[in-house]
N, CA, C and O atoms as CSV, one atom per row, in Angstrom:
chain,resi,resn,atom,element,x,y,z
A,1,UNK,N,N,49.765,-8.893,24.974
A,1,UNK,CA,C,50.245,-7.920,25.555
A,1,UNK,C,C,51.876,-7.862,24.483
A,1,UNK,O,O,52.060,-7.395,23.359
A,2,UNK,N,N,52.475,-8.301,25.093
A,2,UNK,CA,C,54.068,-8.459,24.429
A,2,UNK,C,C,54.179,-8.568,22.904
A,2,UNK,O,O,54.875,-7.931,22.114
A,3,UNK,N,N,53.154,-9.716,22.686
A,3,UNK,CA,C,53.175,-9.917,21.437
A,3,UNK,C,C,52.438,-8.741,20.515
A,3,UNK,O,O,53.000,-8.282,19.521
A,4,UNK,N,N,51.273,-8.352,20.901
A,4,UNK,CA,C,50.624,-7.377,20.366
A,4,UNK,C,C,51.539,-6.230,20.175
A,4,UNK,O,O,51.520,-5.673,19.077
A,5,UNK,N,N,52.390,-5.775,21.159
A,5,UNK,CA,C,53.145,-4.520,21.174
A,5,UNK,C,C,54.317,-5.090,19.888
A,5,UNK,O,O,54.742,-4.255,19.090
A,6,UNK,N,N,54.590,-5.979,19.830
A,6,UNK,CA,C,55.854,-6.411,18.758
A,6,UNK,C,C,54.948,-6.393,17.315
A,6,UNK,O,O,55.513,-6.038,16.281
A,7,UNK,N,N,53.800,-6.714,17.299
A,7,UNK,CA,C,53.011,-6.499,16.039
A,7,UNK,C,C,52.741,-5.041,15.448
A,7,UNK,O,O,52.792,-4.653,14.281
A,8,UNK,N,N,52.410,-4.297,16.732
A,8,UNK,CA,C,52.222,-2.914,16.255
A,8,UNK,C,C,53.782,-2.116,15.600
A,8,UNK,O,O,53.976,-1.292,14.706
A,9,UNK,N,N,54.636,-2.803,16.502
A,9,UNK,CA,C,56.043,-2.207,16.104
A,9,UNK,C,C,56.406,-2.605,14.780
A,9,UNK,O,O,56.905,-1.777,14.019
A,10,UNK,N,N,56.154,-4.107,14.329
A,10,UNK,CA,C,56.293,-4.415,13.019
A,10,UNK,C,C,55.828,-3.340,12.069
A,10,UNK,O,O,56.615,-2.694,11.376
A,11,UNK,N,N,54.415,-3.158,12.061
A,11,UNK,CA,C,53.590,-2.229,11.423
A,11,UNK,C,C,54.271,-0.932,11.112
A,11,UNK,O,O,54.458,-0.443,9.998
A,12,UNK,N,N,54.632,-0.426,12.359
A,12,UNK,CA,C,55.151,0.733,12.359
A,12,UNK,C,C,56.259,0.822,11.421
A,12,UNK,O,O,56.201,1.742,10.605
A,13,UNK,N,N,57.435,-0.103,11.381
A,13,UNK,CA,C,58.534,-0.373,10.866
A,13,UNK,C,C,58.210,-0.439,9.292
A,13,UNK,O,O,58.919,0.252,8.562
A,14,UNK,N,N,57.397,-1.061,8.831
A,14,UNK,CA,C,56.720,-1.315,7.811
A,14,UNK,C,C,56.204,0.036,6.774
A,14,UNK,O,O,56.417,0.336,5.599
A,15,UNK,N,N,55.468,0.605,7.837
A,15,UNK,CA,C,54.993,2.000,7.172
A,15,UNK,C,C,56.141,3.044,7.034
A,15,UNK,O,O,56.360,3.785,6.076
A,16,UNK,N,N,56.754,2.945,8.084
A,16,UNK,CA,C,57.858,3.971,8.140
A,16,UNK,C,C,59.072,3.618,7.377
A,16,UNK,O,O,59.901,4.520,7.248
A,17,UNK,N,N,59.307,2.555,6.889
A,17,UNK,CA,C,60.657,2.180,6.479
A,17,UNK,C,C,61.286,3.008,5.466
A,17,UNK,O,O,62.492,3.252,5.447
A,18,UNK,N,N,60.342,3.483,4.528
A,18,UNK,CA,C,61.032,4.426,3.096
A,18,UNK,C,C,61.545,5.742,4.004
A,18,UNK,O,O,62.591,6.291,3.657
A,19,UNK,N,N,60.967,6.137,4.916
A,19,UNK,CA,C,61.074,7.539,5.330
A,19,UNK,C,C,62.561,7.286,6.157
A,19,UNK,O,O,63.552,7.994,5.972
A,20,UNK,N,N,62.507,6.209,7.038
A,20,UNK,CA,C,63.629,5.880,7.844
A,20,UNK,C,C,64.805,5.928,7.327
A,20,UNK,O,O,65.720,6.637,7.745
A,21,UNK,N,N,64.865,5.010,6.177
A,21,UNK,CA,C,65.989,4.922,5.162
A,21,UNK,C,C,66.448,6.227,4.723
A,21,UNK,O,O,67.628,6.557,4.604
A,22,UNK,N,N,65.439,6.939,4.492
A,22,UNK,CA,C,65.819,8.544,3.968
A,22,UNK,C,C,66.744,8.964,4.811
A,22,UNK,O,O,67.875,9.371,4.546
A,23,UNK,N,N,66.181,8.842,5.923
A,23,UNK,CA,C,66.783,9.727,7.057
A,23,UNK,C,C,68.197,9.067,7.349
A,23,UNK,O,O,69.134,9.834,7.571
A,24,UNK,N,N,68.395,7.827,7.363
A,24,UNK,CA,C,69.840,7.185,7.532
A,24,UNK,C,C,70.726,7.668,6.625
A,24,UNK,O,O,71.823,8.165,6.881
A,25,UNK,N,N,70.060,7.461,5.195
A,25,UNK,CA,C,70.898,8.128,4.272
A,25,UNK,C,C,71.533,9.554,4.587
A,25,UNK,O,O,72.712,9.882,4.457
A,26,UNK,N,N,70.548,10.256,4.996
A,26,UNK,CA,C,70.701,11.633,5.015
A,26,UNK,C,C,71.760,11.916,5.868
A,26,UNK,O,O,72.709,12.626,5.534
A,27,UNK,N,N,71.598,11.221,7.308
A,27,UNK,CA,C,72.550,11.396,8.194
A,27,UNK,C,C,74.028,11.048,7.691
A,27,UNK,O,O,74.953,11.855,7.784
A,28,UNK,N,N,74.132,10.013,7.254
A,28,UNK,CA,C,75.478,9.287,6.395
A,28,UNK,C,C,75.872,10.096,5.423
A,28,UNK,O,O,76.810,9.775,4.694
């Protein structure tokens, strides 16, 4: 349950890592 939630969260980060970094760079 909790472990599965963390697993999906890691997949979400891996798939959106490029976009997240781009947003962080645009903010700063």
